[in-house]
N, C-alpha and C positions, 0 to 999 in steps of 0.2 A: 645617762646614769644619774640617779638621784640618791642623795644621802639623807636619811632621816635620823633624828636624834630622839631618844626616849623623852616622853612628856615631863618627867621629873626634872630635866635639865633645862627646861624652858618655862618662863613665866614665874621666876623667883621673886620678882620685885613687889608685886601687889599694889603698885602705883598705877592708876588708870593710864596716864600718858605713857609711862614706860611700857605697860602692857600692850597698848595700841601700837607703839613704835616696834615692839618685839614682833607682833603679828605682821606688820608691814615688812620687816626684814625676813621673816619666815616665808613670806610669799614673794620676795623680790627675785626677779629673774632678768636675765640679759644684762646689756650695758647699763640700762637705767637701775638695775638692781645693785650694780657696783656703786653707783652714786648714792643709793639709799644706805648701803653699808657704810660708806664714808661718812654721811650725815649722822647716822645712828652712832658710829664710833666717836665722832666729834662730840655729840651731845652727852654720850655716856661718861666722857672724861670730866665734865664739869657740872652737869645738872641732873642727869638721869641716874637713879640708883640701881638699875638693872644689870643683868650679867651681859658682859661683852661677848661671851662665847656663843651667844645665839646666832652670830653671823655665820658660824660653821654650818647651820641648818638651812641656809638660804639656797633655794633650788636654782642657782645661777647656772645657765647653760650657755657657754661662749664657744662651744666646739672645741674645748680643750680637754686634755686627759684629766682624770680625777685629781692627780696630784698638782698639775698646772692650775687647775681651777681652784683647789684649796689654797695653793700658794698665792695665787692672785687675790683671793678673798683675804687672806691673812695680811698681805702687803697693803692693800687698800685700807683694811680696818686699822692696822698699826699706824699708818700714816694719818688717817682721821683722828685717832686717839691721840697721837703725838701733837697735832695741831690744836685739838681741843684742850690738851694739857697745858700747852703754851698760853692759851687764853685763860685758863685757870690760874696758871702761874702769874700772869699779869694781875688778875684779880687779887690773888694772894699778896702780891707786892703792895697793892693799893690798901688792902685790909691791914697790913702792918702799920700803915700810917694813920689808920682810922681807929684811934683809941677807944671810942665808945662801942664799936662793934666787938673788938677783942674783949673789953670788959664785960659786955653782955654775954658773950660765949663762955667766959670763965665762970660767970654767976649762974649759968643755965643749970637745970636740974641734974643733968648727966655730966656736966663739965667735960664736954666734947674736946675743948682745947687741951686740957691737961692730959686726957687719955691719948689723943692723937699725937700731941707734942712728945709725950714720953716715949711712945713707940717709934715715932719718926726720928726723934733725937738719937735714940739707941741705934737705929739702923743707919742714920746719917753719919754718926760718930764712928761706928764700926766699919761701915762699907761705903760711905759716901754716896755718890750717885748710883753706884752698883747696888747699894741697898734699896734704892727706889726701884730699880729694875727687878730685883729679886722679889720685892713686895708685890709688884705688879704682875709677877709671873704666877701668882697663886690663883688657880682656877676657882670660879664661882664665888669669889670674895669680892664684895663691893670695893672698888678702889678709888672712888671719888674722895674719900676722906684722906687716903694716903697722898693722893695728888695735891690736895689743898694744904695738908700739913707740910709736906716737902716744899710747897710753894712759899709758905710763910717763912720757912727756915733758910732756904737757899736763894741765890741771886743770879746764877748763870743760866740764861735762856737756852743756849745752844746745848750745853751739857744736859740740862733738864729735858729738853726735847729728845735728845739722843736716848737718855735713859727711859723715857716713857715709851718711845718707839720700840726699843729692845725688849722692855718688860711686857709691852702688849703683844708683841710678836712671840715672845716666850710663853706667854699665857696660852695663846692659841696652840702652840706646838705641844706644851704640856697637856693641854685639854685633849688634843688628838691622841696623844700617847696614853693618857689615863683612860679616856672614855672610848678610845678607838675600838675596843672589843665589843662596845655596846652599839656601835654604828651598824646599821643594816644597809648593805649596798645592793641595789637591784640592777 
């Protein structure tokens, strides 16, 4: 049983490395494919700007039912993303201490710091770590900025990892729910 995703849902990043990684994920199969999904999800959390939902298109065949296969892919992806997010969290903690980097980001043309801090502070103040999980549950929205913004604002590694795991898992569940009608199952 193979699940295919419409081409508009794949290749949204436009970054060559991300595009190459997406292609590798789309062709990943078997147990090594689960490792590829883990690595891709780890990288997407802190460096790649592409969509994490591409993992759902991997033609992994482990001899499992369709739902067990999708569940396995989602758990591996969410775990990889949570671990990658903790890595980003650590980088964010270090950036807080690096005054020149924060000053450079504040002076940048688009003032990324102000925008991401404003949105993240609103979510953090209103919903705490649940706000991060909610933000990460939005399909096809790059979440690297949200991860770094929360990383700069927060301090609890365990709660941060739990929120990113739940948000990543939630994103894949929401994607299946929203795009599920577009999946073609053979």
